[in-house]
Every structure is written in C-alpha cells, then in structure tokens.
C-alpha positions as CSV (number, residue, x, y, z in Angstrom):
1,X,-68.4,-44.9,21.3
2,X,-65.6,-47.4,20.7
3,X,-62.8,-46.1,18.5
4,X,-62.5,-48.3,15.3
5,X,-58.9,-49.1,16.1
6,X,-59.7,-50.4,19.6
7,X,-61.5,-53.5,20.9
8,X,-63.0,-54.3,24.2
9,X,-64.9,-57.3,25.5
10,X,-68.6,-56.9,25.6
11,X,-69.9,-55.9,29.0
12,X,-66.7,-54.4,30.1
13,X,-67.2,-51.1,31.9
14,X,-65.4,-48.0,30.6
15,X,-65.0,-46.8,34.2
16,X,-63.4,-50.1,35.1
17,X,-61.0,-50.0,32.1
18,X,-60.0,-46.5,32.9
19,X,-58.4,-47.8,36.1
20,X,-55.9,-49.6,33.9
21,X,-55.3,-46.7,31.5
22,X,-54.0,-44.4,34.2
23,X,-51.1,-46.6,35.4
24,X,-50.2,-47.2,31.8
25,X,-50.1,-43.5,31.0
26,X,-48.0,-42.8,34.2
27,X,-45.5,-45.5,33.1
28,X,-45.2,-44.0,29.7
29,X,-44.7,-40.5,31.2
30,X,-47.7,-39.2,29.2
31,X,-50.3,-36.8,30.5
32,X,-53.9,-36.6,29.3
33,X,-56.3,-33.7,29.3
34,X,-59.9,-34.0,28.0
35,X,-62.0,-30.9,27.3
36,X,-65.4,-30.3,25.8
37,X,-66.1,-28.1,22.8
38,X,-66.2,-25.0,25.1
39,X,-62.8,-26.1,26.5
40,X,-64.2,-26.9,29.9
41,X,-61.9,-29.4,31.6
42,X,-63.5,-32.9,32.0
43,X,-60.4,-35.0,32.9
44,X,-56.8,-34.5,33.8
45,X,-54.3,-37.2,34.7
46,X,-50.5,-37.4,35.4
47,X,-49.8,-33.7,35.0
48,X,-46.0,-33.1,34.8
49,X,-44.2,-31.8,37.9
50,X,-43.6,-28.5,36.2
51,X,-47.2,-27.7,36.8
52,X,-49.7,-28.4,39.6
53,X,-53.4,-29.0,39.8
54,X,-53.5,-28.9,43.6
55,X,-55.9,-26.2,44.9
56,X,-57.4,-25.6,41.4
57,X,-61.2,-26.2,41.6
58,X,-62.0,-25.5,38.0
59,X,-58.9,-25.8,35.8
60,X,-58.3,-23.9,32.6
61,X,-55.2,-23.8,30.4
62,X,-54.3,-20.4,31.8
63,X,-54.7,-21.4,35.4
64,X,-52.6,-24.6,35.0
65,X,-49.9,-23.5,32.5
66,X,-49.8,-19.7,32.8
67,X,-50.8,-17.0,30.3
68,X,-48.1,-17.6,27.7
69,X,-48.7,-21.3,27.4
70,X,-52.4,-20.8,27.7
71,X,-52.4,-18.3,24.8
72,X,-50.4,-20.8,22.6
73,X,-52.8,-23.6,23.4
74,X,-55.8,-21.4,22.7
75,X,-54.4,-20.5,19.2
76,X,-53.7,-24.1,18.5
77,X,-57.2,-25.2,19.4
78,X,-58.8,-22.4,17.5
79,X,-57.7,-24.2,14.3
80,X,-59.1,-27.6,15.3
81,X,-62.8,-27.1,14.3
82,X,-63.4,-30.6,12.8
83,X,-63.1,-34.1,14.3
84,X,-59.7,-35.7,13.4
85,X,-57.8,-32.5,13.2
86,X,-54.5,-32.4,15.1
87,X,-51.9,-29.9,16.1
88,X,-48.9,-29.7,18.4
89,X,-46.7,-27.2,20.2
90,X,-43.4,-27.5,22.1
91,X,-43.2,-25.6,25.4
92,X,-39.9,-24.9,27.1
93,X,-39.8,-24.4,30.8
94,X,-36.6,-22.8,32.1
95,X,-33.5,-24.0,30.1
96,X,-33.8,-27.8,30.4
97,X,-37.4,-28.9,30.3
98,X,-39.2,-29.3,27.0
99,X,-42.8,-30.6,26.7
100,X,-44.7,-31.5,23.6
101,X,-48.5,-30.7,23.7
102,X,-50.3,-32.8,21.1
103,X,-54.0,-31.7,20.7
104,X,-56.6,-33.7,18.7
105,X,-60.2,-32.9,18.0
106,X,-62.3,-36.0,18.7
107,X,-66.1,-36.5,18.4
108,X,-67.5,-38.7,21.2
109,X,-70.9,-39.9,19.9
110,X,-73.7,-37.5,20.9
111,X,-71.3,-35.7,23.2
112,X,-70.0,-33.7,20.3
113,X,-66.5,-32.3,19.7
114,X,-63.9,-32.7,22.4
115,X,-60.3,-31.8,22.7
116,X,-57.8,-34.5,23.8
117,X,-54.4,-33.1,24.8
118,X,-51.4,-35.4,25.4
119,X,-48.4,-34.0,27.1
120,X,-45.1,-35.8,26.6
121,X,-41.8,-34.8,28.3
122,X,-39.2,-34.4,25.5
123,X,-36.5,-33.0,27.7
124,X,-34.1,-35.9,27.5
125,X,-34.7,-36.3,23.8
126,X,-34.0,-32.7,23.1
127,X,-30.9,-32.9,25.3
128,X,-29.6,-35.8,23.2
129,X,-30.3,-33.8,20.0
130,X,-28.4,-30.8,21.4
131,X,-25.5,-33.1,22.3
132,X,-25.6,-34.7,18.8
133,X,-25.6,-31.3,17.1
134,X,-22.6,-30.2,19.3
135,X,-20.8,-33.5,18.5
136,X,-21.4,-33.0,14.7
137,X,-20.1,-29.4,15.0
138,X,-17.0,-30.7,16.8
139,X,-16.5,-33.4,14.2
140,X,-16.7,-30.8,11.5
141,X,-14.3,-28.5,13.3
142,X,-11.7,-31.1,14.0
143,X,-12.0,-32.6,10.5
144,X,-11.2,-29.2,9.1
145,X,-8.2,-28.8,11.4
146,X,-6.9,-32.2,10.5
147,X,-7.3,-31.5,6.8
148,X,-5.4,-28.2,7.2
149,X,-2.6,-30.1,9.0
150,X,-2.5,-32.7,6.2
151,X,-2.4,-30.0,3.5
152,X,0.5,-28.3,5.3
153,X,2.3,-31.6,5.6
154,X,1.8,-32.4,1.9
155,X,3.1,-29.0,0.8
156,X,6.1,-29.0,3.0
157,X,6.9,-32.7,2.1
158,X,6.7,-31.9,-1.6
159,X,9.0,-28.9,-1.1
160,X,11.8,-31.0,0.5
161,X,11.4,-34.1,-1.6
162,X,13.5,-34.5,-4.7
163,X,11.4,-37.2,-6.3
164,X,7.9,-38.6,-6.2
165,X,9.1,-41.8,-4.6
166,X,10.7,-39.9,-1.8
167,X,7.6,-37.7,-1.4
168,X,5.3,-40.7,-1.1
169,X,7.6,-42.4,1.4
170,X,7.8,-39.4,3.7
171,X,4.2,-38.4,3.3
172,X,2.9,-41.9,4.1
173,X,5.0,-41.9,7.3
174,X,3.6,-38.6,8.4
175,X,0.0,-39.5,7.7
176,X,0.5,-42.7,9.7
177,X,1.9,-40.6,12.6
178,X,-1.3,-38.4,12.5
179,X,-3.6,-41.4,12.3
180,X,-1.9,-43.0,15.3
181,X,-2.2,-39.8,17.4
182,X,-5.8,-39.5,16.2
183,X,-6.6,-43.0,17.5
184,X,-5.5,-42.0,21.0
185,X,-7.6,-38.9,20.8
186,X,-10.6,-40.8,19.7
187,X,-10.2,-43.5,22.4
188,X,-10.2,-40.7,25.0
189,X,-13.5,-39.3,23.7
190,X,-11.5,-36.4,22.2
191,X,-10.0,-35.2,25.4
192,X,-6.5,-35.8,24.0
193,X,-3.7,-38.2,24.6
194,X,-1.4,-38.9,27.5
195,X,2.3,-38.0,26.8
196,X,3.7,-41.5,27.7
197,X,1.3,-43.3,25.5
198,X,2.0,-40.8,22.6
199,X,5.7,-41.4,22.8
200,X,5.3,-45.2,23.0
201,X,2.9,-45.2,20.0
202,X,5.1,-43.0,17.8
203,X,8.3,-44.8,18.5
204,X,7.5,-48.5,18.8
205,X,6.8,-49.0,15.1
206,X,10.4,-48.1,14.3
207,X,11.9,-50.2,17.1
208,X,9.8,-53.4,17.2
209,X,12.5,-55.4,18.9
210,X,14.3,-52.5,20.6
211,X,11.5,-50.7,22.5
212,X,13.9,-50.3,25.5
213,X,16.0,-47.8,23.5
214,X,13.5,-45.1,24.1
215,X,12.8,-44.2,27.8
216,X,10.2,-41.8,28.9
217,X,10.5,-39.7,32.1
218,X,8.7,-37.0,33.9
219,X,5.0,-36.0,34.1
220,X,2.5,-38.1,32.1
221,X,0.3,-35.1,31.2
222,X,-2.9,-35.2,29.2
223,X,-2.3,-33.2,26.0
224,X,-5.0,-31.4,24.1
225,X,-6.1,-32.9,20.8
226,X,-4.2,-30.3,18.9
227,X,-1.0,-30.7,21.0
228,X,-1.3,-34.5,20.7
229,X,-1.3,-34.3,16.9
230,X,1.6,-32.0,16.6
231,X,3.8,-33.5,19.3
232,X,3.1,-36.9,17.7
233,X,4.3,-35.5,14.4
234,X,7.5,-34.1,16.1
235,X,8.2,-37.4,17.8
236,X,7.7,-39.2,14.5
237,X,10.3,-37.0,12.9
238,X,12.8,-37.5,15.7
239,X,12.5,-41.2,15.8
240,X,12.7,-41.5,12.0
241,X,15.8,-39.3,12.1
242,X,17.3,-41.4,14.9
243,X,16.8,-44.7,13.0
244,X,17.6,-43.4,9.5
245,X,20.6,-41.0,10.2
246,X,21.8,-41.7,13.7
247,X,23.6,-44.7,15.1
248,X,20.7,-45.8,17.4
249,X,20.4,-49.4,16.5
250,X,24.1,-49.9,16.0
251,X,25.3,-48.4,19.3
252,X,22.3,-49.4,21.4
253,X,22.5,-46.0,23.2
254,X,19.2,-45.1,25.0
255,X,17.2,-42.0,23.9
256,X,15.7,-40.2,26.9
257,X,12.4,-38.3,26.4
258,X,11.3,-36.1,29.2
259,X,8.0,-34.3,29.9
260,X,8.1,-31.7,32.6
261,X,5.3,-29.4,33.9
262,X,6.7,-26.0,34.7
263,X,5.8,-22.3,35.1
264,X,7.0,-20.0,32.4
265,X,6.2,-16.3,32.7
266,X,3.3,-17.1,35.0
267,X,1.8,-19.7,32.6
268,X,1.4,-23.4,33.3
269,X,3.6,-24.9,30.6
270,X,5.0,-28.2,29.3
271,X,8.6,-28.9,28.4
272,X,9.4,-31.7,26.0
273,X,13.1,-32.8,25.8
274,X,14.4,-35.4,23.4
275,X,18.0,-36.3,24.3
276,X,19.8,-38.6,21.9
277,X,23.5,-39.5,22.4
278,X,25.4,-40.3,19.2
279,X,28.0,-43.0,18.7
280,X,31.5,-42.2,17.6
281,X,31.0,-38.5,17.7
282,X,29.4,-38.3,14.3
283,X,25.9,-36.9,13.9
284,X,25.5,-38.4,10.4
285,X,27.4,-39.5,7.4
286,X,25.7,-36.6,5.6
287,X,27.0,-34.0,8.1
288,X,25.1,-31.8,10.6
289,X,23.9,-29.3,8.1
290,X,22.7,-31.9,5.6
291,X,20.8,-33.7,8.3
292,X,18.9,-30.5,9.2
293,X,18.2,-29.5,5.6
294,X,15.0,-31.4,5.2
295,X,11.4,-31.1,6.2
296,X,12.0,-32.8,9.6
297,X,13.7,-29.7,10.7
298,X,10.9,-27.5,9.4
299,X,8.4,-29.6,11.4
300,X,10.4,-29.5,14.6
301,X,11.5,-25.8,14.5
302,X,8.6,-24.1,12.9
303,X,5.4,-26.1,12.3
304,X,5.0,-27.7,15.7
305,X,6.0,-24.7,17.9
306,X,3.7,-22.4,15.9
307,X,0.8,-24.8,16.2
308,X,1.0,-24.9,20.0
309,X,2.1,-21.3,20.6
310,X,5.5,-22.5,21.9
311,X,9.2,-22.2,21.3
312,X,11.6,-24.9,20.1
313,X,15.3,-25.5,20.0
314,X,16.7,-28.2,17.7
315,X,20.4,-28.9,18.1
316,X,22.6,-31.4,16.2
317,X,26.1,-31.5,17.7
318,X,29.0,-33.9,17.0
319,X,28.0,-36.1,20.0
320,X,24.3,-35.7,20.4
321,X,21.0,-34.6,19.0
322,X,18.6,-32.7,21.3
323,X,15.2,-31.2,20.8
324,X,13.4,-29.0,23.4
325,X,9.9,-27.7,23.0
326,X,8.1,-25.5,25.6
327,X,4.5,-24.3,25.2
328,X,1.7,-23.1,27.5
329,X,-0.7,-25.9,28.3
330,X,-3.7,-23.7,28.0
331,X,-2.6,-22.8,24.5
332,X,-2.3,-26.4,23.2
333,X,-5.2,-25.6,20.8
334,X,-8.4,-27.4,20.2
C-alpha cells in the first residue's frame, strides 16, 4: 500500500527502492525499526552505536535496549492501539547521549497494524539547549550584579552631589566607565578584561591628544568580569581627578600605572599602583582634604576594595597622588 503522501513510478519494485532509503536514513542519522502487531521484529536499520544487533538472532526491545528502555517502549506501544496513533520517549544513555524514540502505529494493507519506530540522536541538540540555559542563567546573574553596581553608584553619587546637574554629570561618566569595561568583558566571551586594555580604554577618552601621559607597566593579567568592572571604575575616578583637579595637562608629567602579580599571605594576588606626580607642589586649588571629600574617594577607598576582597591606600600629598590596591586574584568575583 502506497502512503497517500508519497508517489512512486508504476512498476518500481519496493525492494529496489528500499536500497535507496537506507543510505538516506544513514545520512540523516535516523534509525528505523518495524514490528508487527505482536511486536515481532521485521526490520532494523542504522541502529545507533550505543546499542548493537550483532549476535542477536531474534531481536526484541529488551534484548536490544535493555530492560529499562524495553519497559518504557512497551508502555508507550500499549497505548498505540489504532492506526495513526503516535508517541515518543527520550532515552538518556550515560551523561551525554540522548535519543528520541518516535513510535507510530501504521496499518499496512492486509498486513494489519504495525509499529514503526524512528530513533534520532538528540545529544548535540540537548547539549546546545543545556549551554543556552546556562548562558541565560549567566546573563541573568551578571545583569543583576551590574544593576546592583549601578544602584550603588547612583546612591553614592547622589550623596556627594550638591545639585542635579552635578549628579547627572558624574553619574553619566561612571555609567560610561561601566559600559566600556562591559564591552571588553563581552568581547572576551565574558572571561574578563586584560589590564593594559582596561587602562587604555578608561583613560584615552579624557586624553584624546595626550595618550602618552598615561604609561602602563608590569603584568598584563586577565581580570575577572567583576574585577574588570570595579577596576575600570577606579581608573575612571583617578583619570577624572587627574584631568579635573591636578595639573596633568598643564605640566605634561606622565602618570605611571603598574600591575604586578605577587604572593600575599600565600594567595596569588594583584597589585595596582597609580602614581601621579603633581606640578608645583600643589595637589589642588581646593586643597588635599577638599579633593578627597567626594565620591571618588569613596569608590577608591571603600567600594572597589570591598568588591574584590582587597585593601586600598589612597594618598594625596603635596607633590603626588598615589593609589594602591591589592586583592587576591581568585577573589576577583564573578
């Protein structure tokens, strides 16, 4: 009996056509099993490598697939008592292989009811689905972290801003800093950002024609995403302070930024040092204490160190501004 959705030329032998079906099924990675109404095996082709038909004279579901899978298939077929009824089951082998068994009750002319089982390897598809779910969880997790950072920045910026205009100016700058660091993290498939690139990215915007005034030394370490965001924020505050309050552009004195990998109390750690020499022995027209009495100091001395489980020292002297941050690399956060 020819299925109504198929066509074949008159006179073509079914046996001859079957020779073409098998290579096509093999190419698609599908397996076919045909059984009669009593579930006697009539035909098997392209069985997955997870199972073997070698040495089996009269196959059954239990002999081929084992008792557990055989029991599931028996239950599935028990419900297929009419032609056209379909059912499916997913079978997992080990931890990685997943196969979908699709069973259909088909009536072949006077031959009566038959069961046609198609087995498709879904392992790669399920693997991609697991990766996608993990990726979505990671996106959710990192988005919540980023929103928490933004909320903290908004609150602290508001606390140290005397006007709405000043708040907006500072807040926009800090959001831009976060977005720049996030770009580096995203480009690295969320592995993090390299220190040299982070410094370059956070400082060049404020020194478009004087990039040479910030020199980076030491170890170009890959920072965790969390460390990248917070160190980027610290670098943003330092360069804004240097341009706004210092004499960087006027004096042309170079700022040295150093990254050093070191051992601290048995932990693999990173040391960041920002060394800025001041011109004329004056830290700022506002004075040392006035310069520190704003949110930049809070970021550098409290927010960033706490976020990476580190310790920071921020010193504004009459002839230089220095910032030193040390934190364990394994505690850089997620």
